[in-house]
N, C-alpha and C positions, 0 to 999 in steps of 0.2 A: 507508605509504599503500597502500590496496588497489589492485588492478590496474585497468587502463583499462576503461572502459565501452564502448569503441568496438566496434560490431557485436553487442553483447549484446541479447538479448530478455528482458524482465522482465515478470512478471504479478503482480497483486495477490494476496495470500494470503486476502483476504476481500472480500466485497462492501461498498461504501459505500451511502449512501442511494439510493433509486430515481432514475434519471436521471443517475447519476454513474458513475465508473470502477468496474468490478467484475471478478470472476475471469475473465470472457471477454474482457477488454481486454488487448491485447498492445502493449507499448512496445518500440520498436526504438531503442536509444541509439547516439549517435555522440559522439566526443570527440576534440578536437585542440587542443593548446597552451592548456589551461585553459578552453576553451570546450566546453560540452555542448549537445546538442540531441537531440530525439527526435520521432518520429511515433508516434501511437497510434490505435487503433480497436478496436471490438468491444463487444458488449453494448449498453449504452445510449449509447455514444459512436460517432457516425458517423465523425468524424475529429477528431484533436487534434494539437496541436504544442506543444512546450516548448522553451525556449532560455534559457541562462544560463551560469554560470561554475562552475568547480571549483577550490577551494583545498584541497589535501590531501585529506581524506576528507569535505569539506563541499561540497554542491551548493547553489546559490542560483539559482532560476529562476522565470520566469513561464510560465504555461500558458494556452492558449485551446482551446476545443473546441466542436464542433457536435453538438447532440442530434438525435434522430430527428424531433422536432417542428419542426426548423428554427431553434431558438433557439441563440444562441451565449453562452458564458460564459467567464470567465477569472479567474485568480487567481495567487497567489504561493506558492511552496513552498521550504522548506529541508530538505535531506535529508542523512543521514549514511551514507556508504558503509561497509558491513561485509563482510568476507570470511568466509564460512561455513566450518566445518570440512571440508566436502566440496569446497571450492575455488570454489563458486558465490558470486555476489555478492548481497547484500541491501541495500535502501535503506530506512532508517527515516525516515519523512517526517512533517513538520508543515506543514499547508497551510491556506490561507485564501482563500476567494473574494473577489475585488475587485469583481465585477459583480453580486453578490447576497449575501444573508446566508449565513453558514455557515463553519465551520472544523473542523479535526479532525486526526487522525493516521492514517497508513496504513503498510503494509509491502508492498513489492514484492520479488520474488525472481527471480533468473535461472532460466530454463528451458533445458534442453538439447534437442537434436534428439529424444532418446528420450522427452521429456515430451509430445510432440505439439504 
């Protein structure tokens, strides 16, 4: 199993569609006893939260976020935790909106203090 996500900051490696998570979005993860949660913001996301569970290297969580136009939206995501050769963590994600049409895949990777 890859290491704990607690305290890690992860960012998407590519932009999604307009109005969604993008490379300027920062996720701060927390983990304790199989429970994961994160706060996120940046780019087209004013504020977002996710909460769920971790079993081994599999995350299963729901997310909700606020857009700059005041709309809220939420969905479901399943992610696989991967430890990169340089020791950073990557999440390979499959997500689906539950409040509007849309689904897809994305990748977020850990950033270090040196990444800004």
